[in-house]
N, C-alpha and C positions, 0 to 999 in steps of 0.2 A: 919553152916548156915542151917536154916530150908528149907523145900520144899516151893517153891514160890506158894502163894495162892492168892495174891492180888497185884494190881498195882495202885498206886496213880498218878494222872496226875495234873499238873498245867494247868491253862487255858490260860492266856494272853501270847502271843508270844511263846506258846508251841503248843497248838491245834488251837487257834485263832490267826491270824496275826494282833494283835491289833495295832502295830506300823504303819502298812500300812493303816489301817482304819483311824487312826488319821491323817496321812499324806494326805490322800485323802480328809478328811473332811476339813482340813486347805486349801487345794488347791481350793475346791469348794467355800469356804467362802471368801477367799482372792480374788477370781475371781470377786466377787461383788464389792470389793473396786477398782479393776482394771477398771471395767466398769464405776464406778462413778468418780474416781479421777485419772485414768491412772497410778496408782502406780504399781510397779513390785510385783507380787504376792509373789515371794520367799522372797523378802526383808520384806514384811509385816509379813509373817509367822515367819521369824526369830525374828523380833522385838516383836511380840506377845508371842512367846515361851519364850523369855528372860524375858519379863515383868511378864508373868504368874509365872515363877519360883520364881522371886524376891518377888512378892506379896504373893504368897502361903507360902513361908518360913517365912513371917513376921507376920502371924496370930497366935494368941494364941492357936488355935486348931491344928497347924502344927504337934506338937509331936504325937498327936492322929492319924492324917492322916498317919504319917510315920509308926507308930506301926501297924496300920491296913493294910497299904500298898495301899493307894489311892494316885496316882501321880497327879501332877499339871494339866495334860491334861485331866484326868478323872474329875478333879475339874471343867474343862471348860464345861462339858456337863451333870454333875450329878445334881439331885435335892436334893438328900440325905434326903428323907422322911423316914429314917430308925429310929428304936427305940433307945433311949438312949440320955443322956444329951449332949454328945459330938456331936452326929449327929444333935441334935437340933441346936447347935451353928454353925455347918457346913452348915446346911440348911439356916440359916440366912445370913451367909457370902457369900454363893455361888453366888446369883444373882449379888451382889455388885462386887465380885471378877471377875466374868465373864465379866461384863460390863467394869470394869476398865482395865482388861488385854487388851481388844480390843481397848479401847479408848486411853490408853497410847501407845500401839503399833502404832496406827495411828499417834499419836502426835510425836513419834520418827521419822516419815517420813514427819513431817511438816504439818499434817492435824489435825486441832483442831475441832472435830465434835463429841461430846459426844452422840448425839442422833443416829448417824450412828454407833458409837461404840456399842451402845446398840442393834441396829438392827443386827449387825454382831454376837454379843454374843448370840442372839436368833437363828440365822441361823446355827451356828456351831453345836449345839446338834441335830438339825434336819438332818443336813448333815451327822453327825457321824452315825446316825441310818440307813442311806441309804447304807452304805458301809461295811457290815460285810464281813470279809475275813477269810476263813479257810485255813490252809495249805493243799496242794493237797493230802498229805499222811495221814492226820489226821483220816479220816473215814476208810481208808484201815487198819490202825493199830488197831483202835477200833473194827472194824469188826472181825479182826483176833483173838482178845483177848476176846471179849464178849462171855460169856458162858463158857469159860475155866477158867477164873480168876474172882475174885470179883474186880470191878472197882470203884474207888472213885475219885471225882474231888475235889481238894484241892486248893482253890483260895483265894488270898488276895483281899480285896476291900469292897465296899458298897454293901450290899445285893441287894438293889434296882437296882443299876447299873449293877452288875454282872448278875442279873436275866434278865435285858433288853438284855444284850449280848447273853444270852442263848435263849431268846425268838426270837431274829432276826437270830439266827442260830439253828433252831429247831431240826436239825439232831442230835445234840450232846447229849441232856439230856437223851434220852432213853437208852444210853449205860451204864449209871452210876447207881450203887446200892445206892450210897450216894453222896450228894454234900455238901461240907463244905465251908462256906464263912466266912472269918475272922471277918468281921463286925458284923455278927450274933453271932459268938462265943465269941468275946470280945478281942481276941489277934490274931496277924498275924504271918505268917511264918517270920523269922526262930524260933519263940518261940516253944520250944519242946512240950509245953502243947497242942497246936493245932494238932500236929502230934499224940500225945498220945490219944487225943479225937477221931481222925480218926481211929486209930487202934481199939479202944474200940467199935466204931460203927460197924466195920466189924467183930469184934470178932477174930482178928488175932494178932500174936505177931510181934515185930519189925523185926525178922529175916525171916519172911514169906512174906515180902513186898519189892517192888521196887518203888522208887519215881522217876518220870520222870519230869524234868523241865528245863527251859532255864536260870534261875537266880541262880548264885552261892551263892549270899548273902541271899537268902530267901529259895528257894527249896532245894538246896544242903546242905547248912549250917544247916538248920533245920533237914534234914534227918540224917546228921552226928551226930548231938546232940542227936538224938533219937535212934541211932543204926540201922538205916534203910539204906539198900543199895540204891545207887542213880545212875541215868543216867543223865548226863548233855548234853542237846541239844545245841551244840555250832555251830550254823549256820554261825556265822560271823568269826569263826576261831581265836578267841582271846585267849590269854595265861591265864591259871588259875594260880593265885598267891598263896594266903594263903589257900583258901578253895579248897579241893581236892575231886572230885567226885569218886565213885567206878568205873564208866565207863564214857567215853566221846564219843559222836557221833556227826556227822555233820547234821543228819536229823532223822526224826521220824522212818522211815522204819528200820533203823539199830537197833532200840530197839527190834524188833522181833528177830533179830539174837542173841542178848544177851539172850533173854528169851528162845529161842529154844535151 
């Protein structure tokens, strides 16, 4: 193994607690329905999440979103004004998808009100932008590594959406020498070509890098395919089955122990 020169970080649910942001955005949006129709917020959230997944997987553009790594809940707040033919299709579908997911979710609870469904679909993106969460140890870890190693952010998703996330958590961007977003590159993790592209940008070889991420099937699998050592952030204590990381930790701070 070469001497460590660079660390690649995933963004969502590694440095940014995206899952919690989505949860809070749902809570705030479903609250509007509770006020208007006295529905239970948690039941509406569950219904909308289920309908969103079903709809999302039914679109012709789904294989593209899967390859780039844009999940159904990002679909609920993205505008997707990104470059490329597939993003054009996604941009066209997005408003329809967003309105339908909320309208069908309401319908599931016996409320047939498409115009209110549309209102909720417009409230959700605004609410999502109000609740950016960073894990409490994210900045401590980046502070410690900054200046000692080259740092690169390697994230799946729509460039427009990932850049909004970085804009509403402005502390993050200055730490990174390079930021690679799958939608701009054209392929997402775990495709080894995006990892090779990242190596090339920093001028390092695979054995001089550590990949830090929360997702076994994108971050860790992609690193394995490229010969990059990996640290799996396993905050939920789940069992790794087929994909094996080089290291496994339960929080970001432990990454420093591995590096030191």
